[in-house]
mmCIF file of the N, C-alpha and C atoms, coordinates in Angstrom:
data_MODEL
# 
_entry.id   MODEL 
# 
loop_
_atom_site.group_PDB 
_atom_site.id 
_atom_site.type_symbol 
_atom_site.label_atom_id 
_atom_site.label_alt_id 
_atom_site.label_comp_id 
_atom_site.label_asym_id 
_atom_site.label_entity_id 
_atom_site.label_seq_id 
_atom_site.pdbx_PDB_ins_code 
_atom_site.Cartn_x 
_atom_site.Cartn_y 
_atom_site.Cartn_z 
_atom_site.occupancy 
_atom_site.B_iso_or_equiv 
_atom_site.pdbx_formal_charge 
_atom_site.auth_seq_id 
_atom_site.auth_comp_id 
_atom_site.auth_asym_id 
_atom_site.auth_atom_id 
_atom_site.pdbx_PDB_model_num 
ATOM 1   N N  . MET A 1 1  ? 0.813  -1.190 0.000   1.00 0.00 ? 1  MET A N  1 
ATOM 2   C CA . MET A 1 1  ? 0.000  0.000  0.000   1.00 0.00 ? 1  MET A CA 1 
ATOM 3   C C  . MET A 1 1  ? 0.859  1.257  0.000   1.00 0.00 ? 1  MET A C  1 
ATOM 4   N N  . ALA A 1 2  ? 1.937  1.292  0.747   1.00 0.00 ? 2  ALA A N  1 
ATOM 5   C CA . ALA A 1 2  ? 2.746  2.501  0.848   1.00 0.00 ? 2  ALA A CA 1 
ATOM 6   C C  . ALA A 1 2  ? 3.376  2.839  -0.500  1.00 0.00 ? 2  ALA A C  1 
ATOM 7   N N  . LYS A 1 3  ? 3.804  1.842  -1.249  1.00 0.00 ? 3  LYS A N  1 
ATOM 8   C CA . LYS A 1 3  ? 4.431  2.126  -2.539  1.00 0.00 ? 3  LYS A CA 1 
ATOM 9   C C  . LYS A 1 3  ? 3.448  2.781  -3.489  1.00 0.00 ? 3  LYS A C  1 
ATOM 10  N N  . LYS A 1 4  ? 2.202  2.339  -3.477  1.00 0.00 ? 4  LYS A N  1 
ATOM 11  C CA . LYS A 1 4  ? 1.209  2.927  -4.363  1.00 0.00 ? 4  LYS A CA 1 
ATOM 12  C C  . LYS A 1 4  ? 0.945  4.387  -3.983  1.00 0.00 ? 4  LYS A C  1 
ATOM 13  N N  . THR A 1 5  ? 0.900  4.700  -2.704  1.00 0.00 ? 5  THR A N  1 
ATOM 14  C CA . THR A 1 5  ? 0.674  6.065  -2.253  1.00 0.00 ? 5  THR A CA 1 
ATOM 15  C C  . THR A 1 5  ? 1.818  6.971  -2.686  1.00 0.00 ? 5  THR A C  1 
ATOM 16  N N  . VAL A 1 6  ? 3.036  6.509  -2.535  1.00 0.00 ? 6  VAL A N  1 
ATOM 17  C CA . VAL A 1 6  ? 4.198  7.305  -2.928  1.00 0.00 ? 6  VAL A CA 1 
ATOM 18  C C  . VAL A 1 6  ? 4.212  7.504  -4.432  1.00 0.00 ? 6  VAL A C  1 
ATOM 19  N N  . ALA A 1 7  ? 3.852  6.479  -5.186  1.00 0.00 ? 7  ALA A N  1 
ATOM 20  C CA . ALA A 1 7  ? 3.852  6.585  -6.639  1.00 0.00 ? 7  ALA A CA 1 
ATOM 21  C C  . ALA A 1 7  ? 2.824  7.598  -7.120  1.00 0.00 ? 7  ALA A C  1 
ATOM 22  N N  . THR A 1 8  ? 1.673  7.700  -6.452  1.00 0.00 ? 8  THR A N  1 
ATOM 23  C CA . THR A 1 8  ? 0.661  8.661  -6.892  1.00 0.00 ? 8  THR A CA 1 
ATOM 24  C C  . THR A 1 8  ? 1.082  10.089 -6.586  1.00 0.00 ? 8  THR A C  1 
ATOM 25  N N  . LEU A 1 9  ? 1.935  10.307 -5.620  1.00 0.00 ? 9  LEU A N  1 
ATOM 26  C CA . LEU A 1 9  ? 2.392  11.664 -5.315  1.00 0.00 ? 9  LEU A CA 1 
ATOM 27  C C  . LEU A 1 9  ? 3.260  12.217 -6.434  1.00 0.00 ? 9  LEU A C  1 
ATOM 28  N N  . HIS A 1 10 ? 3.981  11.361 -7.136  1.00 0.00 ? 10 HIS A N  1 
ATOM 29  C CA . HIS A 1 10 ? 4.874  11.804 -8.200  1.00 0.00 ? 10 HIS A CA 1 
ATOM 30  C C  . HIS A 1 10 ? 4.149  12.021 -9.514  1.00 0.00 ? 10 HIS A C  1 
ATOM 31  N N  . GLU A 1 11 ? 2.902  11.592 -9.631  1.00 0.00 ? 11 GLU A N  1 
ATOM 32  C CA . GLU A 1 11 ? 2.179  11.728 -10.885 1.00 0.00 ? 11 GLU A CA 1 
ATOM 33  C C  . GLU A 1 11 ? 1.599  13.118 -11.080 1.00 0.00 ? 11 GLU A C  1 
ATOM 34  N N  . GLY A 1 12 ? 1.597  13.938 -10.043 1.00 0.00 ? 12 GLY A N  1 
ATOM 35  C CA . GLY A 1 12 ? 1.005  15.271 -10.121 1.00 0.00 ? 12 GLY A CA 1 
ATOM 36  C C  . GLY A 1 12 ? 1.800  16.186 -11.033 1.00 0.00 ? 12 GLY A C  1 
ATOM 37  N N  . SER A 1 13 ? 1.821  17.442 -10.727 1.00 0.00 ? 13 SER A N  1 
ATOM 38  C CA . SER A 1 13 ? 2.547  18.396 -11.555 1.00 0.00 ? 13 SER A CA 1 
ATOM 39  C C  . SER A 1 13 ? 4.049  18.154 -11.439 1.00 0.00 ? 13 SER A C  1 
ATOM 40  N N  . LYS A 1 14 ? 4.721  18.379 -12.528 1.00 0.00 ? 14 LYS A N  1 
ATOM 41  C CA . LYS A 1 14 ? 6.171  18.157 -12.542 1.00 0.00 ? 14 LYS A CA 1 
ATOM 42  C C  . LYS A 1 14 ? 6.920  19.487 -12.486 1.00 0.00 ? 14 LYS A C  1 
ATOM 43  N N  . ASP A 1 15 ? 6.216  20.556 -12.104 1.00 0.00 ? 15 ASP A N  1 
ATOM 44  C CA . ASP A 1 15 ? 6.846  21.872 -12.013 1.00 0.00 ? 15 ASP A CA 1 
ATOM 45  C C  . ASP A 1 15 ? 7.878  21.914 -10.896 1.00 0.00 ? 15 ASP A C  1 
ATOM 46  N N  . GLY A 1 16 ? 7.676  21.170 -9.836  1.00 0.00 ? 16 GLY A N  1 
ATOM 47  C CA . GLY A 1 16 ? 8.602  21.165 -8.723  1.00 0.00 ? 16 GLY A CA 1 
ATOM 48  C C  . GLY A 1 16 ? 9.950  20.572 -9.079  1.00 0.00 ? 16 GLY A C  1 
ATOM 49  N N  . ARG A 1 17 ? 9.963  19.726 -10.066 1.00 0.00 ? 17 ARG A N  1 
ATOM 50  C CA . ARG A 1 17 ? 11.225 19.114 -10.487 1.00 0.00 ? 17 ARG A CA 1 
ATOM 51  C C  . ARG A 1 17 ? 12.043 20.033 -11.378 1.00 0.00 ? 17 ARG A C  1 
ATOM 52  N N  . ALA A 1 18 ? 11.492 21.158 -11.772 1.00 0.00 ? 18 ALA A N  1 
ATOM 53  C CA . ALA A 1 18 ? 12.196 22.099 -12.626 1.00 0.00 ? 18 ALA A CA 1 
ATOM 54  C C  . ALA A 1 18 ? 13.142 22.978 -11.811 1.00 0.00 ? 18 ALA A C  1 
ATOM 55  N N  . TYR A 1 19 ? 13.078 22.862 -10.484 1.00 0.00 ? 19 TYR A N  1 
ATOM 56  C CA . TYR A 1 19 ? 13.898 23.690 -9.605  1.00 0.00 ? 19 TYR A CA 1 
ATOM 57  C C  . TYR A 1 19 ? 14.936 22.852 -8.871  1.00 0.00 ? 19 TYR A C  1 
ATOM 58  N N  . THR A 1 20 ? 16.050 23.477 -8.540  1.00 0.00 ? 20 THR A N  1 
ATOM 59  C CA . THR A 1 20 ? 17.118 22.836 -7.789  1.00 0.00 ? 20 THR A CA 1 
ATOM 60  C C  . THR A 1 20 ? 17.503 23.746 -6.639  1.00 0.00 ? 20 THR A C  1 
ATOM 61  N N  . LYS A 1 21 ? 17.735 23.159 -5.470  1.00 0.00 ? 21 LYS A N  1 
ATOM 62  C CA . LYS A 1 21 ? 18.204 23.939 -4.326  1.00 0.00 ? 21 LYS A CA 1 
ATOM 63  C C  . LYS A 1 21 ? 19.721 24.023 -4.427  1.00 0.00 ? 21 LYS A C  1 
ATOM 64  N N  . VAL A 1 22 ? 20.231 25.228 -4.509  1.00 0.00 ? 22 VAL A N  1 
ATOM 65  C CA . VAL A 1 22 ? 21.675 25.442 -4.619  1.00 0.00 ? 22 VAL A CA 1 
ATOM 66  C C  . VAL A 1 22 ? 22.170 26.136 -3.361  1.00 0.00 ? 22 VAL A C  1 
ATOM 67  N N  . ILE A 1 23 ? 23.342 25.728 -2.916  1.00 0.00 ? 23 ILE A N  1 
ATOM 68  C CA . ILE A 1 23 ? 23.948 26.277 -1.701  1.00 0.00 ? 23 ILE A CA 1 
ATOM 69  C C  . ILE A 1 23 ? 25.371 26.699 -2.043  1.00 0.00 ? 23 ILE A C  1 
ATOM 70  N N  . LYS A 1 24 ? 25.710 27.948 -1.731  1.00 0.00 ? 24 LYS A N  1 
ATOM 71  C CA . LYS A 1 24 ? 27.047 28.460 -2.015  1.00 0.00 ? 24 LYS A CA 1 
ATOM 72  C C  . LYS A 1 24 ? 27.625 29.060 -0.747  1.00 0.00 ? 24 LYS A C  1 
ATOM 73  N N  . MET A 1 25 ? 28.883 28.750 -0.442  1.00 0.00 ? 25 MET A N  1 
ATOM 74  C CA . MET A 1 25 ? 29.558 29.354 0.708   1.00 0.00 ? 25 MET A CA 1 
ATOM 75  C C  . MET A 1 25 ? 30.111 30.716 0.303   1.00 0.00 ? 25 MET A C  1 
ATOM 76  N N  . VAL A 1 26 ? 29.793 31.719 1.117   1.00 0.00 ? 26 VAL A N  1 
ATOM 77  C CA . VAL A 1 26 ? 30.236 33.084 0.849   1.00 0.00 ? 26 VAL A CA 1 
ATOM 78  C C  . VAL A 1 26 ? 30.879 33.618 2.111   1.00 0.00 ? 26 VAL A C  1 
ATOM 79  N N  . LYS A 1 27 ? 32.015 34.291 1.953   1.00 0.00 ? 27 LYS A N  1 
ATOM 80  C CA . LYS A 1 27 ? 32.697 34.871 3.107   1.00 0.00 ? 27 LYS A CA 1 
ATOM 81  C C  . LYS A 1 27 ? 32.038 36.195 3.471   1.00 0.00 ? 27 LYS A C  1 
ATOM 82  N N  . SER A 1 28 ? 31.655 36.330 4.726   1.00 0.00 ? 28 SER A N  1 
ATOM 83  C CA . SER A 1 28 ? 30.987 37.540 5.209   1.00 0.00 ? 28 SER A CA 1 
ATOM 84  C C  . SER A 1 28 ? 31.993 38.677 5.289   1.00 0.00 ? 28 SER A C  1 
ATOM 85  N N  . PRO A 1 29 ? 31.667 39.837 4.735   1.00 0.00 ? 29 PRO A N  1 
ATOM 86  C CA . PRO A 1 29 ? 32.600 40.960 4.804   1.00 0.00 ? 29 PRO A CA 1 
ATOM 87  C C  . PRO A 1 29 ? 32.733 41.529 6.215   1.00 0.00 ? 29 PRO A C  1 
ATOM 88  N N  . LYS A 1 30 ? 31.699 41.395 7.043   1.00 0.00 ? 30 LYS A N  1 
ATOM 89  C CA . LYS A 1 30 ? 31.746 41.937 8.408   1.00 0.00 ? 30 LYS A CA 1 
ATOM 90  C C  . LYS A 1 30 ? 32.629 41.104 9.321   1.00 0.00 ? 30 LYS A C  1 
ATOM 91  N N  . THR A 1 31 ? 32.324 39.806 9.427   1.00 0.00 ? 31 THR A N  1 
ATOM 92  C CA . THR A 1 31 ? 32.987 38.970 10.418  1.00 0.00 ? 31 THR A CA 1 
ATOM 93  C C  . THR A 1 31 ? 34.116 38.131 9.851   1.00 0.00 ? 31 THR A C  1 
ATOM 94  N N  . GLY A 1 32 ? 34.112 37.930 8.542   1.00 0.00 ? 32 GLY A N  1 
ATOM 95  C CA . GLY A 1 32 ? 35.129 37.074 7.948   1.00 0.00 ? 32 GLY A CA 1 
ATOM 96  C C  . GLY A 1 32 ? 34.762 35.605 8.014   1.00 0.00 ? 32 GLY A C  1 
ATOM 97  N N  . ALA A 1 33 ? 33.642 35.283 8.657   1.00 0.00 ? 33 ALA A N  1 
ATOM 98  C CA . ALA A 1 33 ? 33.193 33.895 8.742   1.00 0.00 ? 33 ALA A CA 1 
ATOM 99  C C  . ALA A 1 33 ? 32.442 33.536 7.463   1.00 0.00 ? 33 ALA A C  1 
ATOM 100 N N  . TYR A 1 34 ? 32.359 32.251 7.190   1.00 0.00 ? 34 TYR A N  1 
ATOM 101 C CA . TYR A 1 34 ? 31.632 31.795 6.018   1.00 0.00 ? 34 TYR A CA 1 
ATOM 102 C C  . TYR A 1 34 ? 30.156 31.633 6.350   1.00 0.00 ? 34 TYR A C  1 
ATOM 103 N N  . VAL A 1 35 ? 29.311 32.074 5.431   1.00 0.00 ? 35 VAL A N  1 
ATOM 104 C CA . VAL A 1 35 ? 27.867 31.900 5.553   1.00 0.00 ? 35 VAL A CA 1 
ATOM 105 C C  . VAL A 1 35 ? 27.388 31.159 4.310   1.00 0.00 ? 35 VAL A C  1 
ATOM 106 N N  . PHE A 1 36 ? 26.241 30.538 4.414   1.00 0.00 ? 36 PHE A N  1 
ATOM 107 C CA . PHE A 1 36 ? 25.704 29.761 3.311   1.00 0.00 ? 36 PHE A CA 1 
ATOM 108 C C  . PHE A 1 36 ? 24.588 30.542 2.636   1.00 0.00 ? 36 PHE A C  1 
ATOM 109 N N  . ASP A 1 37 ? 24.686 30.672 1.329   1.00 0.00 ? 37 ASP A N  1 
ATOM 110 C CA . ASP A 1 37 ? 23.692 31.361 0.513   1.00 0.00 ? 37 ASP A CA 1 
ATOM 111 C C  . ASP A 1 37 ? 22.865 30.284 -0.185  1.00 0.00 ? 37 ASP A C  1 
ATOM 112 N N  . GLU A 1 38 ? 21.595 30.121 0.219   1.00 0.00 ? 38 GLU A N  1 
ATOM 113 C CA . GLU A 1 38 ? 20.730 29.070 -0.310  1.00 0.00 ? 38 GLU A CA 1 
ATOM 114 C C  . GLU A 1 38 ? 19.608 29.690 -1.131  1.00 0.00 ? 38 GLU A C  1 
ATOM 115 N N  . HIS A 1 39 ? 19.359 29.105 -2.306  1.00 0.00 ? 39 HIS A N  1 
ATOM 116 C CA . HIS A 1 39 ? 18.281 29.571 -3.174  1.00 0.00 ? 39 HIS A CA 1 
ATOM 117 C C  . HIS A 1 39 ? 17.683 28.396 -3.925  1.00 0.00 ? 39 HIS A C  1 
ATOM 118 N N  . MET A 1 40 ? 16.426 28.558 -4.332  1.00 0.00 ? 40 MET A N  1 
ATOM 119 C CA . MET A 1 40 ? 15.781 27.624 -5.241  1.00 0.00 ? 40 MET A CA 1 
ATOM 120 C C  . MET A 1 40 ? 15.895 28.249 -6.628  1.00 0.00 ? 40 MET A C  1 
ATOM 121 N N  . VAL A 1 41 ? 16.551 27.544 -7.550  1.00 0.00 ? 41 VAL A N  1 
ATOM 122 C CA . VAL A 1 41 ? 16.865 28.090 -8.866  1.00 0.00 ? 41 VAL A CA 1 
ATOM 123 C C  . VAL A 1 41 ? 16.348 27.136 -9.935  1.00 0.00 ? 41 VAL A C  1 
ATOM 124 N N  . LEU A 1 42 ? 15.927 27.671 -11.068 1.00 0.00 ? 42 LEU A N  1 
ATOM 125 C CA . LEU A 1 42 ? 15.558 26.823 -12.191 1.00 0.00 ? 42 LEU A CA 1 
ATOM 126 C C  . LEU A 1 42 ? 16.755 25.987 -12.628 1.00 0.00 ? 42 LEU A C  1 
ATOM 127 N N  . ASN A 1 43 ? 16.494 24.788 -13.117 1.00 0.00 ? 43 ASN A N  1 
ATOM 128 C CA . ASN A 1 43 ? 17.582 23.885 -13.505 1.00 0.00 ? 43 ASN A CA 1 
ATOM 129 C C  . ASN A 1 43 ? 18.503 24.508 -14.554 1.00 0.00 ? 43 ASN A C  1 
ATOM 130 N N  . GLU A 1 44 ? 17.939 25.319 -15.449 1.00 0.00 ? 44 GLU A N  1 
ATOM 131 C CA . GLU A 1 44 ? 18.753 25.921 -16.504 1.00 0.00 ? 44 GLU A CA 1 
ATOM 132 C C  . GLU A 1 44 ? 19.668 27.030 -15.968 1.00 0.00 ? 44 GLU A C  1 
ATOM 133 N N  . GLU A 1 45 ? 19.356 27.591 -14.810 1.00 0.00 ? 45 GLU A N  1 
ATOM 134 C CA . GLU A 1 45 ? 20.101 28.730 -14.272 1.00 0.00 ? 45 GLU A CA 1 
ATOM 135 C C  . GLU A 1 45 ? 21.099 28.357 -13.182 1.00 0.00 ? 45 GLU A C  1 
ATOM 136 N N  . VAL A 1 46 ? 21.333 27.075 -12.964 1.00 0.00 ? 46 VAL A N  1 
ATOM 137 C CA . VAL A 1 46 ? 22.225 26.646 -11.882 1.00 0.00 ? 46 VAL A CA 1 
ATOM 138 C C  . VAL A 1 46 ? 23.647 27.122 -12.140 1.00 0.00 ? 46 VAL A C  1 
ATOM 139 N N  . GLN A 1 47 ? 24.145 26.955 -13.355 1.00 0.00 ? 47 GLN A N  1 
ATOM 140 C CA . GLN A 1 47 ? 25.520 27.372 -13.666 1.00 0.00 ? 47 GLN A CA 1 
ATOM 141 C C  . GLN A 1 47 ? 25.679 28.884 -13.533 1.00 0.00 ? 47 GLN A C  1 
ATOM 142 N N  . ASP A 1 48 ? 24.671 29.640 -13.917 1.00 0.00 ? 48 ASP A N  1 
ATOM 143 C CA . ASP A 1 48 ? 24.734 31.094 -13.807 1.00 0.00 ? 48 ASP A CA 1 
ATOM 144 C C  . ASP A 1 48 ? 24.785 31.533 -12.342 1.00 0.00 ? 48 ASP A C  1 
ATOM 145 N N  . PHE A 1 49 ? 24.098 30.808 -11.469 1.00 0.00 ? 49 PHE A N  1 
ATOM 146 C CA . PHE A 1 49 ? 24.113 31.137 -10.042 1.00 0.00 ? 49 PHE A CA 1 
ATOM 147 C C  . PHE A 1 49 ? 25.518 31.028 -9.463  1.00 0.00 ? 49 PHE A C  1 
ATOM 148 N N  . PHE A 1 50 ? 26.248 29.990 -9.856  1.00 0.00 ? 50 PHE A N  1 
ATOM 149 C CA . PHE A 1 50 ? 27.583 29.788 -9.299  1.00 0.00 ? 50 PHE A CA 1 
ATOM 150 C C  . PHE A 1 50 ? 28.618 30.710 -9.946  1.00 0.00 ? 50 PHE A C  1 
ATOM 151 N N  . LYS A 1 51 ? 28.342 31.260 -11.119 1.00 0.00 ? 51 LYS A N  1 
ATOM 152 C CA . LYS A 1 51 ? 29.268 32.179 -11.764 1.00 0.00 ? 51 LYS A CA 1 
ATOM 153 C C  . LYS A 1 51 ? 29.255 33.552 -11.112 1.00 0.00 ? 51 LYS A C  1 
ATOM 154 N N  . LYS A 1 52 ? 28.110 33.920 -10.465 1.00 0.00 ? 52 LYS A N  1 
ATOM 155 C CA . LYS A 1 52 ? 27.998 35.247 -9.830  1.00 0.00 ? 52 LYS A CA 1 
ATOM 156 C C  . LYS A 1 52 ? 28.933 35.366 -8.659  1.00 0.00 ? 52 LYS A C  1 
# 
Protein backbone atom coordinates (compact mmCIF):
# COMPACT_ATOMS: atom_id res chain seq x y z
CA MET A 1 0.00 0.00 0.00
CA ALA A 2 2.75 2.50 0.85
CA LYS A 3 4.43 2.13 -2.54
CA LYS A 4 1.21 2.93 -4.36
CA THR A 5 0.67 6.06 -2.25
CA VAL A 6 4.20 7.30 -2.93
CA ALA A 7 3.85 6.58 -6.64
CA THR A 8 0.66 8.66 -6.89
CA LEU A 9 2.39 11.66 -5.31
CA HIS A 10 4.87 11.80 -8.20
CA GLU A 11 2.18 11.73 -10.88
CA GLY A 12 1.00 15.27 -10.12
CA SER A 13 2.55 18.40 -11.55
CA LYS A 14 6.17 18.16 -12.54
CA ASP A 15 6.85 21.87 -12.01
CA GLY A 16 8.60 21.17 -8.72
CA ARG A 17 11.23 19.11 -10.49
CA ALA A 18 12.20 22.10 -12.63
CA TYR A 19 13.90 23.69 -9.61
CA THR A 20 17.12 22.84 -7.79
CA LYS A 21 18.20 23.94 -4.33
CA VAL A 22 21.67 25.44 -4.62
CA ILE A 23 23.95 26.28 -1.70
CA LYS A 24 27.05 28.46 -2.02
CA MET A 25 29.56 29.35 0.71
CA VAL A 26 30.24 33.08 0.85
CA LYS A 27 32.70 34.87 3.11
CA SER A 28 30.99 37.54 5.21
CA PRO A 29 32.60 40.96 4.80
CA LYS A 30 31.75 41.94 8.41
CA THR A 31 32.99 38.97 10.42
CA GLY A 32 35.13 37.07 7.95
CA ALA A 33 33.19 33.90 8.74
CA TYR A 34 31.63 31.80 6.02
CA VAL A 35 27.87 31.90 5.55
CA PHE A 36 25.70 29.76 3.31
CA ASP A 37 23.69 31.36 0.51
CA GLU A 38 20.73 29.07 -0.31
CA HIS A 39 18.28 29.57 -3.17
CA MET A 40 15.78 27.62 -5.24
CA VAL A 41 16.86 28.09 -8.87
CA LEU A 42 15.56 26.82 -12.19
CA ASN A 43 17.58 23.88 -13.51
CA GLU A 44 18.75 25.92 -16.50
CA GLU A 45 20.10 28.73 -14.27
CA VAL A 46 22.22 26.65 -11.88
CA GLN A 47 25.52 27.37 -13.67
CA ASP A 48 24.73 31.09 -13.81
CA PHE A 49 24.11 31.14 -10.04
CA PHE A 50 27.58 29.79 -9.30
CA LYS A 51 29.27 32.18 -11.76
CA LYS A 52 28.00 35.25 -9.83
